[in-house]
C-alpha positions as CSV (number, residue, x, y, z in Angstrom):
1,M,8.3,-44.8,9.0
2,D,8.4,-43.6,5.4
3,S,6.5,-40.3,5.3
4,K,7.0,-36.9,3.6
5,Q,5.4,-35.2,6.7
6,E,8.2,-33.8,8.8
7,G,6.4,-32.1,11.6
8,I,3.0,-31.9,13.3
9,H,0.2,-31.7,10.7
10,H,-0.6,-28.0,10.1
11,Q,-4.4,-28.8,10.2
12,L,-4.4,-30.9,13.3
13,F,-6.1,-28.5,15.7
14,D,-8.5,-27.1,13.1
15,V,-9.7,-30.6,12.2
16,L,-9.9,-31.6,15.9
17,D,-12.0,-28.6,16.9
18,K,-14.3,-29.2,13.9
19,H,-15.0,-32.8,15.0
20,L,-15.6,-31.7,18.6
21,Q,-18.3,-29.3,17.5
22,S,-20.1,-31.5,15.0
23,D,-22.1,-34.8,14.9
24,Y,-20.7,-37.8,13.2
25,K,-23.6,-38.9,11.1
26,K,-22.3,-41.9,9.2
27,P,-25.0,-44.7,9.6
28,I,-24.1,-47.6,11.9
29,S,-24.5,-50.9,10.2
30,T,-27.3,-53.4,11.1
31,Y,-24.7,-56.0,11.8
32,S,-23.0,-53.8,14.3
33,L,-26.3,-52.8,16.0
34,E,-27.4,-56.4,16.4
35,L,-24.0,-57.7,17.6
36,F,-23.5,-54.8,20.0
37,S,-26.9,-55.6,21.6
38,T,-25.6,-59.1,22.4
39,I,-22.4,-57.7,23.8
40,E,-24.2,-55.1,25.9
41,N,-26.3,-57.9,27.5
42,L,-23.1,-59.8,28.3
43,R,-21.4,-56.7,29.7
44,K,-24.3,-56.1,32.1
45,K,-24.4,-59.8,33.1
46,L,-20.7,-60.0,33.8
47,A,-20.5,-56.6,35.6
48,L,-16.7,-56.4,35.4
49,P,-14.4,-53.4,34.8
50,I,-13.6,-53.2,31.1
51,I,-10.3,-53.0,29.4
52,L,-10.6,-52.4,25.6
53,D,-8.0,-53.6,23.1
54,S,-9.0,-51.8,20.0
55,G,-7.6,-53.1,16.7
56,C,-6.5,-56.4,18.4
57,G,-5.5,-58.2,15.1
58,T,-5.1,-61.9,15.9
59,G,-6.1,-61.3,19.5
60,A,-2.6,-62.1,20.9
61,S,-2.4,-58.8,22.8
62,S,-6.0,-59.3,24.2
63,K,-5.0,-62.8,25.5
64,N,-1.9,-61.3,27.2
65,L,-4.0,-58.6,28.7
66,A,-6.6,-61.1,30.0
67,F,-3.9,-63.1,31.7
68,Q,-2.4,-59.9,33.3
69,N,-5.8,-58.6,34.4
70,P,-7.9,-61.6,35.7
71,N,-10.4,-59.4,37.5
72,S,-11.3,-57.3,34.4
73,L,-13.2,-58.1,31.2
74,I,-10.8,-57.7,28.3
75,I,-12.6,-56.9,25.0
76,G,-10.5,-57.3,21.9
77,I,-12.0,-55.9,18.7
78,D,-10.9,-56.1,15.1
79,K,-12.9,-55.7,11.9
80,S,-10.8,-58.3,10.0
81,A,-12.2,-61.8,10.0
82,H,-8.9,-62.9,8.4
83,R,-6.7,-61.5,11.2
84,L,-9.0,-62.9,13.9
85,S,-9.0,-66.3,12.2
86,L,-5.2,-66.4,12.4
87,G,-5.7,-66.3,16.2
88,G,-8.2,-69.2,16.0
89,M,-11.5,-67.2,16.0
90,C,-14.0,-67.8,13.2
91,D,-17.2,-66.4,14.8
92,A,-18.6,-62.9,15.3
93,F,-17.6,-63.1,18.9
94,R,-16.1,-65.5,21.4
95,L,-16.2,-65.3,25.2
96,Q,-13.6,-67.4,27.2
97,N,-13.1,-66.7,30.9
98,N,-12.4,-63.0,31.1
99,L,-11.6,-62.5,27.4
100,L,-14.2,-61.4,24.8
101,L,-13.0,-61.3,21.2
102,L,-15.2,-59.5,18.7
103,K,-15.4,-58.9,15.0
104,M,-16.7,-55.4,14.4
105,D,-15.8,-52.1,12.9
106,L,-14.2,-50.0,15.6
107,V,-15.9,-46.8,14.5
108,D,-19.3,-48.5,15.0
109,F,-18.3,-50.0,18.3
110,W,-16.9,-46.8,19.9
111,R,-20.0,-44.9,18.9
112,L,-22.4,-47.5,20.2
113,A,-20.4,-47.9,23.5
114,T,-20.5,-44.2,24.0
115,M,-24.2,-44.0,23.3
116,H,-24.7,-46.7,25.9
117,N,-22.7,-44.8,28.4
118,W,-19.8,-47.2,28.7
119,K,-16.9,-46.1,31.0
120,L,-13.7,-48.0,30.6
121,E,-11.0,-48.9,33.1
122,K,-8.4,-48.8,30.4
123,H,-8.2,-48.6,26.6
124,Y,-5.3,-49.8,24.5
125,L,-4.6,-48.6,20.9
126,L,-1.6,-50.8,20.0
127,Y,0.2,-49.9,16.8
128,P,-2.7,-48.5,14.8
129,N,-2.4,-48.0,11.1
130,P,-0.3,-44.8,11.0
131,W,-1.6,-43.5,7.6
132,P,1.7,-41.6,7.0
133,K,0.7,-39.6,3.9
134,T,0.1,-36.0,4.8
135,K,-3.3,-36.0,3.1
136,A,-4.4,-38.9,5.4
137,L,-4.8,-37.0,8.6
138,N,-8.5,-37.7,8.8
139,K,-7.7,-41.4,8.8
140,R,-5.5,-41.2,11.8
141,W,-7.6,-41.7,15.0
142,H,-6.8,-38.3,16.4
143,G,-7.9,-36.7,13.1
144,H,-10.9,-38.9,12.5
145,P,-14.5,-37.8,13.2
146,V,-14.8,-40.7,15.7
147,F,-12.1,-39.3,18.0
148,P,-14.6,-37.5,20.4
149,Y,-16.3,-40.8,21.0
150,I,-13.0,-42.4,22.0
151,L,-12.4,-39.6,24.5
152,Q,-15.9,-40.0,26.0
153,L,-15.2,-43.7,26.8
154,G,-12.9,-42.4,29.6
155,G,-10.4,-44.4,31.6
156,K,-6.7,-44.6,31.0
157,L,-5.9,-44.5,27.3
158,E,-2.6,-45.9,26.1
159,L,-1.4,-45.6,22.6
160,R,1.7,-47.3,21.4
161,T,3.3,-46.7,18.0
162,N,6.6,-46.9,16.2
163,W,6.0,-43.5,14.4
164,R,7.0,-40.6,16.6
165,L,4.9,-38.1,14.7
166,Y,1.7,-40.1,15.2
167,A,2.4,-40.3,19.0
168,E,3.1,-36.6,19.1
169,E,0.0,-35.6,17.3
170,F,-2.2,-37.9,19.4
171,H,-0.6,-36.5,22.6
172,L,-1.0,-32.8,21.4
173,A,-4.6,-33.4,20.4
174,I,-5.6,-34.6,23.9
175,N,-3.7,-31.9,25.7
176,H,-5.2,-29.3,23.3
177,I,-8.5,-30.2,24.9
178,T,-7.4,-30.5,28.5
179,P,-3.8,-29.6,29.1
180,G,-1.6,-31.9,31.1
181,I,-3.7,-35.1,31.0
182,S,-1.5,-36.8,28.3
183,V,2.1,-37.8,28.7
184,L,4.4,-38.9,25.8
185,E,7.5,-41.0,26.3
186,K,9.8,-43.3,24.4
187,F,8.8,-46.9,25.3
188,T,10.7,-50.1,25.9
189,C,9.7,-53.4,27.5
190,D,11.2,-56.8,28.2
191,K,8.2,-58.8,26.8
192,A,6.1,-57.7,23.8
193,I,2.4,-57.5,24.4
194,S,1.4,-57.9,20.7
195,L,2.8,-59.4,17.5
196,F,3.6,-56.0,16.0
197,E,5.4,-55.0,19.2
198,Q,7.4,-58.2,19.0
199,K,8.4,-57.5,15.4
200,Y,9.4,-53.9,16.2
201,L,11.5,-54.8,19.2
202,K,13.4,-57.5,17.3
203,S,14.1,-55.1,14.5
204,G,15.3,-52.4,16.8
205,H,12.6,-49.8,16.1
206,S,12.1,-46.9,18.5
207,L,8.7,-47.2,20.2
208,Y,6.6,-44.4,21.6
209,C,3.8,-44.5,24.2
210,C,1.2,-41.9,24.9
211,H,-0.6,-42.2,28.3
212,S,-3.8,-40.2,28.8
213,E,-6.0,-39.9,31.9
214,L,-9.4,-39.4,30.1
215,N,-11.3,-39.3,33.4
216,Q,-9.8,-35.9,33.9
217,L,-10.9,-34.7,30.4
218,V,-12.8,-31.3,30.5
219,V,-14.5,-30.6,27.2
220,N,-18.0,-29.8,25.9
221,I,-18.3,-32.5,23.1
222,R,-21.4,-32.4,20.9
223,Q,-23.2,-35.6,21.5
224,T,-25.7,-37.7,19.6
225,G,-28.4,-39.0,22.0
226,A,-28.1,-42.5,23.5
227,L,-30.0,-45.2,21.6
């Protein structure tokens, strides 16, 4: 990873504390509100444990997760119609067996899911955009105003990345709130779960995984009321 940042961002904890104590007031789009209403009805009808694959790209990782977890509802979300179309999806959403693929902005989805009191079984963040420039901390998920909403979704949160600093910051951000609930380790696997992972494994990149038990989270997060 090409970045001039050599250590943990010096503003990480100040930015995190600020987001924990303030409302995120960016308007949610009409498109997201209408689509989430449909998804919420599906969720209630299916009544299955939910595994979220946030930023699923083409949906390849979501398909693998659906195969591995037949008794859970896998929801793969990406905002890019182009990326999803490369995986064969051209609609706003598609439900097939226990796999639901969805075209929506993640920031809107996480906020709406939190406002509707969703609680996840597991949540994957597989190789998110690292935003390596030092000034881009607020675009990394652990420095973004939406981070408290991610935490409130609960469950087992698993981040994978090929940039060690991103994984370390994510790990430290969660343990800053509740010590000991996040574990960071170098990661290897025999079979890639996503296309990015496949590429990184073939090229010999070091991979990092951050496991966090969010059901053990203890924090007073300022909340906007449920819709």
